[in-house]
Structures are given as structure tokens and as C-alpha cells.
C-alpha positions in Angstrom: 14.8 -26.9 29.7 11.9 -25.1 31.4 14.3 -22.1 31.9 15.0 -22.1 28.0 11.7 -21.9 27.5 10.8 -19.6 29.8 13.7 -17.0 28.4 12.5 -17.6 24.7 8.7 -16.6 25.8 9.9 -13.6 28.1 12.2 -12.2 24.9 9.7 -12.8 22.4 7.0 -10.7 24.9 9.6 -8.1 25.5 10.6 -7.9 21.8 6.9 -7.9 20.7 6.4 -4.5 23.1 9.1 -2.9 22.2 8.4 -3.2 18.6 4.5 -2.1 19.2 5.5 1.1 20.9 7.4 2.2 18.2 5.6 4.8 15.7 7.0 5.5 12.5 8.5 8.7 11.4 8.8 8.6 7.4 7.1 12.0 7.2 5.3 14.3 9.1 3.1 15.9 6.7 0.9 12.4 5.6 -2.5 12.9 5.2 -5.2 10.4 4.9 -6.6 9.9 1.1 -10.0 7.8 0.4 -9.6 5.2 -1.7 -11.9 3.0 -3.7 -10.5 -0.2 -5.4 -11.3 -2.2 -8.8 -10.0 -5.4 -10.6 -8.3 -5.0 -13.7 -10.2 -6.2 -16.7 -8.2 -7.8 -19.6 -6.7 -5.3 -21.5 -6.5 -2.4 -19.4 -3.6 -0.1 -19.0 -3.1 1.8 -15.7 -2.7 4.6 -18.5 -6.4 3.7 -19.6 -7.4 3.4 -16.1 -5.9 6.8 -14.3 -8.0 8.7 -17.4 -10.9 7.1 -16.2 -10.0 8.1 -12.5 -9.1 11.6 -12.7 -10.2 12.9 -16.7 -9.0 15.8 -16.7 -6.1 15.7 -14.8 -2.6 15.1 -15.6 -2.7 11.4 -16.3 0.9 10.8 -15.9 0.5 12.0 -12.0 -2.4 10.0 -11.8 -0.1 6.5 -13.1 2.3 8.0 -10.5 -0.5 8.0 -7.5 -1.6 4.8 -8.4 1.9 3.2 -8.4 2.6 4.7 -5.2 -0.8 3.6 -3.5 -0.5 0.2 -4.5 3.7 0.2 -4.3 4.0 -1.0 -7.6 7.6 -0.5 -8.9 6.1 -0.5 -12.7 3.2 0.5 -13.9 2.2 -3.1 -15.4 -0.6 -4.9 -14.2 -2.5 -7.8 -15.2 -6.3 -8.8 -15.7 -7.8 -10.0 -12.2 -5.3 -7.6 -9.9 -7.2 -5.9 -7.5 -5.4 -2.2 -7.4 -6.5 0.2 -5.2 -7.3 3.8 -6.5 -7.3 7.7 -5.3 -10.8 8.9 -4.7 -14.3 7.3 -4.5 
């Protein structure tokens, strides 16, 4: 019983060390982005929020940026949802 527990503990520690030492290599040109957060109000859409975030910019690009930042698969948001927005 003790041998099994010791083997399990050492295997867990080894796996943790191996995972911790791994580095992400998805992209070498990753740049930090400043973000702000807000809670979606009833009736708001990402399209409207994007217009507030960057009134002079391409709204469809801003929507895409917000979706990427929040890992959204579609532009639907719900009232009460907290989302990250690009910029301060």
C-alpha cells in the first residue's frame, strides 16, 4: 500500500515538473494588450459596445478583437456577462 502511494506521489510530482517547465510556442510575435472590463447591460450587443470602444475604427474588426480577447465563438453576449475590452 505504501509503495503504491509513494509511486503515485512521485509520478504526480514528476508530471507537475514536466508540465511547469514547458513553454508556449504558439506565436513568437505576441504583444501585451491593455484591457478594461465591463459588464454587459440588458439589450447591449458586441456591435454597439465595439462602437463605444473605438468610435472611429472598423467596428467589425473591434468586434473580432473583443471576441478573441474573451475566447467567444460567436458575438452573442448576455446581460450581466463580464467581458474584457481592448484599451484602457
